[in-house]
N, C-alpha and C positions, 0 to 999 in steps of 0.2 A: 470825505469818506465815500467810498464806492461800494455798492452792494450788487452782487450777481444774483439775479432772480430769473428763474426759468418758469415760464407759463406755457402749459400745453393745453390750448383751448379745446381741441378735439383731435382725435386721430381716427381716421376712417380706414377700416381694414375690411377688405372683401374676402370672405371665406371661399368664394368661387375662384379666386386668383392667388395661388400660393406664392407668386412672385411680386405681390404688391410692393411698391416702393423700391423695387430692384430694377437695375438697368445694366445690361451687358454691353460693355464697350470693348470691342475687339478681344473678347474672351475673358476680360476681368470684370467682376461684378462690382457695381457701385450701389450705394444707398442714395436715393433721391427723394426729397420731400420739400415742402414749401412752408416758410415761416412768414408771419405777418408782424413785423416789428412795430408798425403803427396801423391804425385803421385805414390808412390810405396807401400803404406800400406793402409789397410782398417781395420775398427773396427766395429764389430756388437754390437749394443746397444739394450738392452732389459730393459724396465722399467715397473714396475707394474703400472697398471691404478687403482688399488685398488677397483675393482668392479667385481662382477660376472654377471652383467647386460650388455649384448652386446650393447644395445642402448646407455647406459651411456658410455661404453668404446669407441664407435664410436665418441660420442660427445667430450670426453676428447682427443682422438687422433686428431680430427679436430682442436680443440682449440690449441693443442701443435704445429701442423704444421702451423697454421695461425700465431701463435706467432713467429715462426722461420721465416716465410715468411716476416713478417713486419720488422724484424731485418736484413734481407738479402738484398743485392743489386742485386742479381741474380734473374732471373725470375723463377717462379714456373711452372712446366710443368704439365698440366692436360690433360691426353690423348695425343693428338698431338698438342695441342694449348698452346702456352706460354702466361702466365699471368704475367704482370709486377706489 
């Protein structure tokens, strides 16, 4: 039997950078972040947000991270404040 478990240890968001975790590749916005599947490995994830509009890209990024936070038992870090 297999179980899917999502653990979000922390998410660091810089209020000074509205485009955190966003990457513009030839006009198309991507979400990029790093996951740590084991204590000794890391994996960089890049996913197309399917838009050339930075405001829509920010909205899709926020929706993605909010979805992960709801599935996680760990707090999400915003700046220096932990949000449960």
